[in-house]
N, C-alpha and C positions, 0 to 999 in steps of 0.2 A: 268878649274877652275870652270866654270859655271856648268858643268856636275856632278863634285864633290858636289857642293853646292845643286844642286837639289837631289842627292843620300841622302845627310845627312837630308835634309828637309822631304824626304819621310819616312827614318828611324825615325826622330824625331816625324812625325805624327803619324806613326803606334804605336809608345810606347805611345804617348799622347792619342790616340784613344783607345788603350787597357786599359790604366788606368781609362779613363772616362767609358768604358764598365764594368769593374770590380766594379767601384764605383756604377754605375748604379744598377747593380746585386745587390749588398749589401743594398742600399737604399731602392729598391723595396720589396726585401725579409729580410728587417731587423729583423722581428719576428722571423724567422727560423734560420739565422745566427748569431743573436747578441750575443747568450749564448754560441755559439762556439768559437766566438772571445774572450770572457771573459774568457772561459776556457783555450784557448791559453795564454792569459795574466796571469792568475793564475799560470800556468806551469812554465812560464818563470820566474815570480817573485820568487816563491818558488824555482825553479832551482838555481838562483843566490843567494838566501839567504842561500842554503844548500849545496854550492859547487856542485850543479848537482847530489848530492844524491837522492833528490827527483825524479828524472827522471830516476834513475839508474834501470837496470832490476829488481833487487830484491825488491826494495821499490814500484815500478810502479806495479808489480805483486801482491805484497801484498795489495797494494792500490785497485786494481780492485776487489780482493777477498773481502775486507772489504766492498766495495760498493754493492756487488751481492745481499744481502738481501734487501737494501733500494731501489736498481734499480727495483726488482721484484715488491715490494710494489708500488713503483711510477708508474709503468705500469697500475696497477689496479687502483690505485687512479686518474689516468688521466681520465680514462673513467667515473669514478663517478663525478668528477668535471665538465667534459663535459656535462653531464647531469643534471647539476645546483644543484648537491647535495654534500654532504661531509660524511666521515665515520671516526669517531674517534675510533672506536673500533678495528682497524685493528692491533694494536700494542700487546694487551693483547690477541685478538683472535689468532693471529700468534704464539705467545709465549705459549698459552694454548694448541694449536693444536700440535706444536713442542714438548711440553712436553707429550701430549697424546701419540704420537708415540714413543717417547724415552722410557716412563714408559711401554708402551704395549710390547715393545721389550725386554727391559733390565731386568724389573722385572716380566712382566706379561707371558712371555713365547710365545709370539705371533710372526708369523713370520713378516718380514718387510712389504710384500705385504698385510697381513691382517690389520695390524696397519695403513697402509696408506689409505687403503680401508674404514676403520672405520672412520679415520680423515676426508676423502672425503665425507662421508655420513654426518658427523656432520656439516661440513661447508656448504653443500649445503642446509640442513635443516635450519641453521642459515640464510643463504642468503635468503631463501624463507621468512623466518619470518620477518627479517628486511625490504625486499622489500615489503612484505604485508603491514606492519604498515605504511610504507613511502608511497607506491603508491595507496593503496586501502583506508586505513583510513585516510591518509593525515597528519600523525604526521610528523613534520619537522625532516628531516634526522639528524640535529644536535642533537635533544632530544633523538631519537631512538639509534643511535650510541653512545652518552655519555652514555646511560644506559647500553649498551653493553659493553663499556669499564669497567664500574664497575663490571659487571656481569662476565665477561671473566677473570678480575683479581681475583675475588674469586675462580673461577674454576681453574685457574693456581695455587693459593695457596693450594687449596684441592688436585688437581692432584700430586704436587710435596711434598706435606706433609711439606711445608716450609722447604724444604731441597734441597741441590744441588745433582742431580742424574748424575753420569759420563756415557759417550757413550762409550762403549767398542766393540760394534758389528762393524764387518767390513763396513757394509754399510754406517754407520755414519762417520767412519774413512776415507773411499773412498771419500764421498760427501763432507767432511769438509776440509780434508787435502790432498786429492788425486789429481793426475795429469794422463793426458794421459801416455802410455807407451813411455819411453825415449830411443832414441837411438842416442848416441853422436859422432860426428866427429869433432875433433879439437876444442873440448869444447862447440860445438853449437848441439841443438836438431835437428836432421833431420826430425823429424815428425812435429814439429812446423814450420820449414822452408818450408816443403812440402806443409802443409796447408795454409801457408800465400801466397806461389806463386800461388797455385791454386786459392785461393781467388782473388788474384790481376789479374790474366788471366781472371777469370770469369767477374769481374768487367770491364775491359777493353773491352773484346769482346762483353758483353752486351751493354754497352755505344755505341760502334760502329755500332752493328747491329740495335739498336733501332734508331739511327740517319739515318742509311740507309733506314730503313723500313718507316720511317716519310717522307723522301725524295721521295720514290717511291709513296707514299699515297697523295703526296703533303700537308702533315700536316707541319706547321711551327715549325721548331727547333729552339733551342737556338743558339745563335751566337758562331761561331767557336772559338772565344776567351774565351768565358765562357765554352764551352765543353772541350777545352784542359786544362783550368785552374783547373777546377773540378776533370779531371782525374789525373792531377799533384798533386792535393791536396790529393786525394784519395790515390794514389801511396805512398805518403809520409807518410800518416798515417798508412796504412796496412804495409809499409815496416819497420816503427819504431815498431809497435806492434809485427811483426815477429820478429825482433832482440830482443825485451824485452823478450818474451817468449822463444825463442831458446837459449838465453844466460843464462836464469835461470834454473827453473824446468820445463818448458815447458807450456802446457794448462791445467789448473785446471779444475775439474768437476763442481765446484762453477760457473766458468766463462762460461762453455758450457751450463749449465741450464739457467743461465741469457740470454745468446744469443738466445737459443732456445725460451724462453718466449717472448722476443722481437721480434723475426722474425714471431712467430706465430701471436701475436698481431698486429704487423704491417700488415701483410697480411689481418687479419680479419677487421681491422679498414679502409684499403685503397682499398681492393679488393672484399669485400663481402656486401651482401644486409644488413646483421645485423649491420655492421660498419656503413653504410651509415644512417640506421634508428636511430643509437645511437646518431650520430651527428645532426641529424634532430630533435630529441627530444630536445637535449641541445639548439639547434639554436632557436627554437620556438615550445614549446610543443603543444600549442593550435592548430597551423597549422599542425603540425604532426599527432595530433589527427583526424582533419579534413580530412587529406589525407589518412587516413585508417590505419595508424600506431597504434599498440596497446602500448601506453606508458606505461601502468602500466606494462606489461609482459617485456618492454625493461628494465625498472628500476629494476625489480626482477632479470633479467638475469645479469645486471651489479653488483648487490650486490653479487649474487652467484659467479661471476668471481671474484670480489674482495676477497671473503672468500677463493677461491681456491688459489689465489696468496698469500694469508696471510698464508695459510697452508704451500706451498712451502718455504715462506720467514722464517717461524719459524723452519722447519726442517734444512734449510740451516744454520741459525744462531746457532741452537743448535750442529749441526755437526761440524761447524768450531770452536766454543768454546770448543767442546767435553764434553758438559754437558748441562743439562737444570736446570733451577733454577727459584725460586719464583721473583728473580731481573730482569729477562728478560722482555721485553715489553714497559718499560717507553720510551716515545719519538719517538718510531718507527712510529706512525700515523703522528707525526709532521715533521718528516723528509721525510716522503712520500709526505705529502701536499706540504712542501717547495720545493721538488724536481719537482714536477709538475708545480707549479707556477713559479720557476726559469726556468724551461723548456719552459715557454711559453704559458702554458694552462691558457685560460681566466677564470677569476673569474665569469664572466657573461654567461658562459657556451658556447657550440657549436664550441670552438676552442681548439685545442690541439693535439700534436703527441706524441706518446709512445716513440719514438726515442730521442726526446728532453727532454722528462721526465727523461729518462736514463742519458742524459747529465747533467741535474739538479742534479740528485744523485751524479754524479761524481763531480761536483762543490762542492757539501756539503761535500763530503768525502775528496776531495783535500784539502779544507780549514782547515778540522780536521787534517788531515795527515800532511800537509805543516807546520801548526803552531806548531805541536809537534816536527817535526825535527828541526824546526828553533828554538826551546827554547823559543817561545813566551808564555806569561803567559796564562795558561788554562783558566782563568777566564775571558779573553778576548774574548774567542772562541764564546760564545753565543752571545755577543754583535755584533760581526762581522757577524755571521750567520743571526741575526735579520735584520741588515742593509742590506745584500744582498738580503733577501727575499722582504723587502720593496721596495728596488730600482727595483726588478723584477717586481712587481706589478705596480709600477709607470711606468716602461718602457712598460709593456703591455697596460696601457691605453693610453699613448702617441704615440703607434705605432699601435693602433687598426685599424685606418682608413688611413693607409699610402697608396698613389697613386702610380702606377707604373711610372717610370721615365727613360727617354732615354737620357743621358748627350750627347752622340754623336749627336742625332738628334737635341737637343737643340743647340749644337754648330754650325751645318748647319743653323738651323733656325735663330740663331743671326746675321749670315752673309747674308743670304737671306732677312731678314726683318729689316735690321738695319736701313736703312733710314726711313722706315715706323715707326719703333719703336721710333726712335729718334724725329720724328716730333710729334707723338702722345703725347710723354713725355713733349715735349716743350708746347704743346698746352694745355695739362693738368696742367702745372705749372702755365702758363699764366691764365688760367680760374680761378684757385685756387686764385692766387694773386689779380685778377680783383674781385672775390666775396668778398674777405677778405677787399679789400678798400671799396667796396660798402656796405658791413655791418657796416663798420666803419663810413662811412658818412651818413649811414641810407637814402639811396636813395629811390625814389618812384619805379622806375623799377628794384627792386631788383629781382624779380622773373625772368627777362630776364637773369641776371647773374647766378642765380641758375640753370636755364634750360641749360645755356651754359656749366657750371661746370659739370652737370650730364652727358650731352652728351661728353664731353671731357674725363670724367672719364670712362664712358662706353667704348669708343674708346680705350683709354689706356689699361683698363683691357682686353679688347677683344684681342689685339694683343700680350698682355703678356701672356695670356691663351694658344694662338695659338702657342707661342713659347714654353711654357712649355710642351705642349702635343704633340710636335713634335717627330717623329721617324726617325732613320736613313733611313729607306727603302723609305720614302717619298721623300727623296733627291737623294739616290743613284740610283733609278729607274729613276729619271728624268734625271739624268746625263749619 
């Protein structure tokens, strides 16, 4: 009986320890994981409201295709905001460049390559001009890009001749509505299944290899509970995405372009000198300048990058709608800015991840898509989007200085220092009561009570901070 009780206790402790570990991970990395949790909640809510049509293969594929152009813009906008700038011109700039390519191909007789290169040259020149005014002449980016918004809105009207121009070229059809070649077995696309399984295998092998490498080099690795949980979550996400694509039309070219942009920019921002300098400029421009970083050049590069991604976004949007129109462009920049903020990019600069910005874009488009499917009044949509954006910025402010926490270590520490903590708490309460009584009686030796209270408070805070800062390793190694 005793042996069974001990077994149940060990199992119960293992489960409780696992829960504490996961909560510690979430609290420590709440800036990174908060929006993922919000996205899951949105999926579940709209899933219930639409009888799971929202999560079905057809709608979910459509949702990702709808999100593509916003996600691409959000990636570029993240770097702009990281450097403490803003770009309000990207909506009409993207729409104009998309119109430039469409008109050049459809009515100008140019090849797709020539049209794209022409648009690329235009956007690089525009990026240099915007960056020059902002970095060199010190005109606020808000003013420069607001002016750009009006300028490119006019160029869009001129380029389209105030009329809608259809896209009939195979390039636009393939980009906007095309999918990878499909090979079905029992109603499932083998190509999508193969790609999904390959990605899953790569993720699992990479995770295990990196963990083994860290152990070999004596580099601290994340706890096994966290490692296994992350692999399980990644497996579930990749498995679901694989099912969605294989059960529908497969993987679209819009999605492939988006993934390519995200992968390239994620690598650039995390693994290259340029990426580190961009974040250094956003964190502290003066310190970056003193350390030898050319801040002006970095800002120009960031605005050139934003322009190039605007071009991609404009072409993707026109291709998906199968036309270019003077009505394209409004609110694109606002969606991109909102996606960056919702994804955790800090308004004060220096903090932000391109992957999280894409999650922010999915949040925005999920709200629009889900409310439409659920039959919610379209007039409520902007109110909800505005509320979500405000909550995201408030969330950023309150989680900006979150300290790492180890609840398992705190659990051990509470047991280890239980008597010491209880004694200091009693002394603190006693000193506080005595000081309060002395103040009420207006005693001559009041300073002695204040001194006693200060010491008791210091001892209490000291042991409390000691418990809060405890780690599991401090006690496991001792035992």
